[in-house]
N, C-alpha and C positions, 0 to 999 in steps of 0.2 A: 584412097574413094574421099569424095568430100559433097559429108550425106547432112544434109538442116534436118534437124528432130522441131519438127510443131508442133500443138496444141490446134486443134479445130478449133474455126469462132465463137463457137456453143454448143453448149450442149447438146450429148447426143443418147437414144433411146434411154432417158432414165437417168445416164450417168453422167456426173462435171466434163467440163471442158477439162479439164487440168488432171484428167483418170485415164485421160485419151490426147494416146502418139501416132504423130503419122511420120514417117519417113521420106522427103523429096530427094532427090538426085541434082546434081549439078544446071539442068535445064528446065529444071521444079518437078521433071518427070514421076508417078507414084513408085514408091517403093516398096513401099509395106506399111501398117501401123500394129499398133499394141496398145493395152488399154489395163486396167487393173480399178477392180470395184471394192467394198469391202461387207460381209454379209456381219449375221451373229446368227449361229445355230446353236443352241441350244441340245437339238432333243437328238440329234443325228450324230456330232461330234463332241462329246459334251465335254472330254480333255482341253477341247480343241476350240472353244465357242467364239472365237473372234478369225473367221474365214478371210483369209482378200486374195481374190482372183489377180491370176496374171494371164494374159494370154499374146502371144506374140505371133504377127501373121505377117511373114514376106509376102512378096508379087509374087505369083506363080512364073510369072515369064522371066523373069532375072535368070540369069544363071545360076547352077549350085553356089557359087566363090562369093558373087552376091549377095546372095540369100544369107551367105553363110556371115558377113559384115554387118546385114542392115540387121538382121539378127539377135547381134551383138549389143549393137548401136543401142534398139529400141529398149531391150532387152535391160541395160543398165540406167535408161533413162526411168523404166519403168516402174527397175526394183525400188531405186530413193522416193519416187511417189510410194507406193505400194508400203519403206517403212515410216516415211511419213503417216501414209493411214498408219497406220501399228501405235505408232507414239499416240492416238487422240484415245485409246482404250485400253493405259500400264493399267487397272483394277483386271485385264482381261489375260488365259495364255490363249497366244494367236499362233498360226498356221498360217504361212504364204503360197501359194504351190499352183501349177501353171493349169488351170482353169478345163478340166475334160477333155482330154487332146486323144482323140482317137487317132491320131499318127501314130505310128513304130517311133519316125523320123525326129518327131516333135518333140516327144516323150525322153528321149534320145538327150537332146535336145535341153532341155530343163536339168537333167540329171549331168549330163557335162558343165552345169556352171553350178554345180556344188549342189543340189538343190537332195533331199534324199527319195529315193524311190520307198513308193505303198504301198498295197495291195489292194486288190476286190479280190474276194476268194468267194470259190465255188463251196458253197455246200448243200451234201444230199442227208438225207435221213433215209431209210426203211421205216416201215409203217408196217408193226405185224399182226397178223393174219387175226382178226379175228377180230379188231380193236372199233372198238363203237364209243361215241362217244351223241351225250344228251345238254342241250343247252340247261341252263341253269333256268329256270319257271320268269324269274325276273329279265333276263337277259331279251332283250326283241334285234335278229335279224332283216336289215332288207335291203335289196338292191338302188345304188345312189340312182337319183330321176336324172339324167341330165340332157332329156330331151330339149328341151328351152336352155336359149340365152342364158336370160336368168343363174337357174340351176349351174351351168354349166360357171358363169364367173365365180359362183358362190366356192364351187369345191374346188377349182383352181386359187382360190386366195385361200382356202385352206390348203392343201396339199403343199402353195411354194411357201408358208409357212410353218410346218414342217419338216419336209425331206428339203437341203440341198439345192439337188437340179431343178430348175425351176417345170410346171407339167407342160406336155407337150400333146395338146387337141389331140392331134392328126396320127404321132404316133397311141397313142391312149383309142382312138378307134378305129386303126388298126392292129393291134394288140384286140381289142374285141370283137375280131374273124376266125380268131382262135377255137376250138374245139373248149367248153364247159369254160367260157369266159363267164367269171364274177368278179364286181365292184361294189363291196358290201359294203354298209354301215351297221354300224354293233351300237345299240343302245340303253339305256334303264331308266323307265323313269318319265320318255321325252325328249331325255337330256342323250347325244351323242355321243359316245366312251372309243371310239375308235373303227380300224375299219383294214380291208386287203381286196387288193387286185391277183385274182387267180385264174391257171389256164392250164387244159394240154398239151403237150409239145415232149416229143420224141417221145413219147410212152410214159409219163412220168408225170409228174405235175409241175409245173412250176408255182411259185409263187413269187409275184414281183414287187409289190407292196405290202406292206403288217403299218400299219400306226394306231399309237397311240396317243389321246389327248392329253395334255399338259393335266388337266387336273385328275387325270383319271389312273396320275401315273402312281404305280405302289397298291393296286386295288387287285393282280394279275387279270387284270381284263384281255393279255398281253397271253397268254397262256388258254387262254377259253377261244382266244381265234384262232391259235394254232389249231388245236384243237379239234375246235368245230371245223375247220378247213381238211384235218388227216383225216376226220370220219368222211367227209364229202368225193376225198383222192381216193378211199378205200372204195366207195360203195361204190364208184363209177368205176370201179377194174383198174385203176393208179395205187398201186402199193410201194413206193417211191416219189418222193418228194422233192424240191431243188431250189435251189434259191443263191439271188449274189447281194453278195455286201461288200464295203470298204470296208478297210478293216481298221480303220484307225474310229468305227460308230462299236463301239466295246462293250459297251448297253446290247445293242443287240446280237451282235455273240457272241455272247454269254449267254444269251435268251436261248438260239437255235442249239447252244452247245449243251443245256441244259435239257433237250428236247433230242436230243440224240442226232443232231448235225454232225456233221464230221467233212471239213475240207479237204477237196477232193481232186482242187487246181487253185493254182489263184494266178493274176494275173496283175502287170505294172500298168500302175495308174495315179494319176494325179501327185507326182513327182512335190515337194517344197522343200520348207525346213519351219520349224515350230521353233517361234521369240518370248 
């Protein structure tokens, strides 16, 4: 089968045209696309801060054999480009990986290209009966104000700087419908230190996010926030806390284990290779 791989005529969605690949058939018919783009994140993946995402997406209207061939051709081209991007930052340990595929078939495809499997870990911790916690007097806590467009933009910019997956405001609004939903910020002397998002689900307290601002790291604020969450859960009838964390986020995994969290489940996610 003759597959032509081209770049778009212009940059798209903030990504360079050289990072985007389009597969066309012999008659110019669309067969699929792929892209890669780099990001640096010292917050969630300190051991591999230079992240290079790859996404391969064959057209759904093609049959299985065509999809496989198109995927291989696109992957070969996009991986070459990813390695070129990697060469731009030789000072950082890099990881090239398949970007956040929810589809098991897609994850299997990446693993079949000799990418390594990585895991998203589900962790749980029991909260001891009678546990109480009082915030230090100098620490303030308040709900995030996301009612105005300007405030949502500021919050999203902060979130996207810290977390690998960009914030989807529609998803956040959907999360807000859960019982006991809280999206909180913690500060001291008018300075933001960190924040968290949590709610109640399936009889336990679910922690969606926990973050600490770079300038507040090493101050113990993460444990302050977690103890605040534990106290809230127990005061509202939830003696079990649950969360999900990327295995490569070694700092977060170590923190949660120190607070009594243990792994109860893991899911294959984000296959890749470290360079």
